[in-house]
N, C-alpha and C positions, 0 to 999 in steps of 0.2 A: 174588394178582393175578386175582381173580375177582369177579363181581357177587354180589348176594344169592341169585341162583338157581344159583350154582355155575359159571356159564359163564365162559370166559376173558375177561380184560380185554384186548381186542384192541389198544387204543392202546398199552398197556404192552408187549404182546407184540411189536408192530411194532418198538419201540425195542430190544428184546432180540435180535431177529433181524438177521442180516446183510442189507444191501440188495441185494447181488449174490452169486452163488455164488463168485466169485473172492475175495471178502473173507474167506471162511472156509474156503478150500481147505486140506487138510492139508499141512504143510510136508514130510512124508516121502513124498509121492506117488511111487509106484514107476513107473519108466519102463515103458510098455507096459500099464499097468492099463486095463482096459476101462471106458469111461465109461457110467454109468447114472444115472437120476434116478427118484425116487419122489415121489408126491403125498401129503403129510401134510395131509389134508382135515379141517377142523374143522366138524362138523355141529352142529345145535342140541343133539343129545343126547350127543355125544361125538366121539372121534377115529375116523375111518373106517378099517376094516381089512378084509382079505379072507383067505379060506383058499384056497390054491391047489389046483387039481384033483389028484387022486391019480395021474392018468395022465401028468403032465408029466415031462420028462426031468430037469429041475433043480428041486430044492427041492419035490418033490411033497408035497402035503398040509400044507405049512407056512403059518403066518400071515405075511402080508406087507402092505405098503402097495401100492396100485396103482402100477405103474411098470415100467421095464425099460431096456434098452440104448438109449443115445442114437444115433440114426441120422443119416446124412449129411444127410438132408432136414430135420432139426430145427435150428432157428435158435439154440436155447439149451437148457439143462437144463429150464427151466420148460415150454418147448414140448414137449419129450419126455415129461415127466411128465403133462401135460394130454392129449397124444395117447394115451399108454398107458392113462390112466384112462378115456378115452372108449371105447377098444377093449375094455378088460377089464370095465368095469362100466356103460358107457353114460352116464357123467357128461359133460355138455356143457361144453366149455371156458368158455363165457360164464357158466356158473353158479358158477365158482370165481374168487374174488378173491385174487390173490397178495399175501401179507403179507410174505414175506421168506424167508430161507434158513437152515437149520441147518448146522452144520459138516459138511463132507464126511466120508464114512466109507470106509475101506479094508477090504474084506472078505477073509476067508481064501480065497475062491474067485477072487480076482484082479480084483474090481470096485472102482472108485471111485464111490461112490453119493452123489449130491447130493439132499438132502431139501428139497423145495419146499413151504413151508407156505402153505396157502390157507384161506379162509373160504368155506363153501358156505351160502348163504342158503336158508331154508325146508326143505322135504322133497323132495329131487330124486327122480325116478323112476329107480331103478337096477336094472340087469339083468345078472347075471353071464354072461360070455361062455362058452358051452358048450366044454368041453375045456380051459379056462384057469382059471376061477374056480369053486370049489365053493359058496362062500357069501360073503355080505357082512354085516358086523356092526360094532358100535362098542365101543370101550372108554370107559367113562363118565369124565367129568371128575373126579368124586369119587374114583375109583380112581387116575386119572392124577396128581392133585395130593395124594394121600396118601403122605407119605414112607415109611410103613411097608408100603406095598403091594408094591413090587418086592422079590424075594428073590434073593440071590446064590447061584448054584448052581455046581457043579463036575462036569465029566464028561469023557469021552474023545471028542474031536472030531477027525476026520481023523487018528486015530492018536496024538494028543497030548492030555494032560490040560490042560483049560482051564476058566477061570471064565466065567460068563455071567449075564446078568440074565434073570429070568423074572417075568412079570406075571400076577396072578391073573385068571381068568375062569371062569365057570361051565361053558363048553363047549369052549373052545379053549386050546391051549398057546401062549403068546406069549413068544418068546425070540429068540436070535440077533441079527442085525443090526436086526430090527424092535424087539427089546427095548432095544437101545442107543439107537436113534433116539427111542424113547419116553422113555427116561431123560433125553436131552438136551432134548426138548420139555418135560418136567416141570420141568427146571431153569429153562428160560426162563420158564415160567409162575409158578414159585414164588420164584425168586431174581432174575429180571429181567435175566439176562445169560448169553449162551452164546458170545459172540465178543469179541475184543479190539480190533476196529477202531473207527473213528469214523464217525458218520453223515455 
């Protein structure tokens, strides 16, 4: 599901994504889970990612999508993801076209994360927020759509032995919830389906 230049087929991707976050919410949503949203932004050169600042209290130094907790002032998960992206990397909300939603993800830290997939046209001027974001980079579409790229790893996380997905990159370690969301996005791009609802 890509064109000759390796860019995603956006029309096919729209059909693979859920039209609303409710359409793909996990059925085992825990009571009391904190609601969060992340922006899965598709740029001309790849999927936008950030490396969190080393001084942060939670997930310091880890690779993540722009995003965070949904606040009472946010009208929906998409609004929260766009707000957080503007605060963290300076991405203007009007520069991002919402394509749809990937399945919600329950994290081991007690968050229910809604991934909001958007297309960003052109080359936006992005600036990492001091103290929050250490760097901004992309994962190429060639890597994302290569079924041999992600590796299944195993390690001790929060005192328990768990498996996780890790994506290759020359500079950064991409794993955890970010790795899972990338796996789901890759499936949408290569197989054309990530949810079971009807449009």
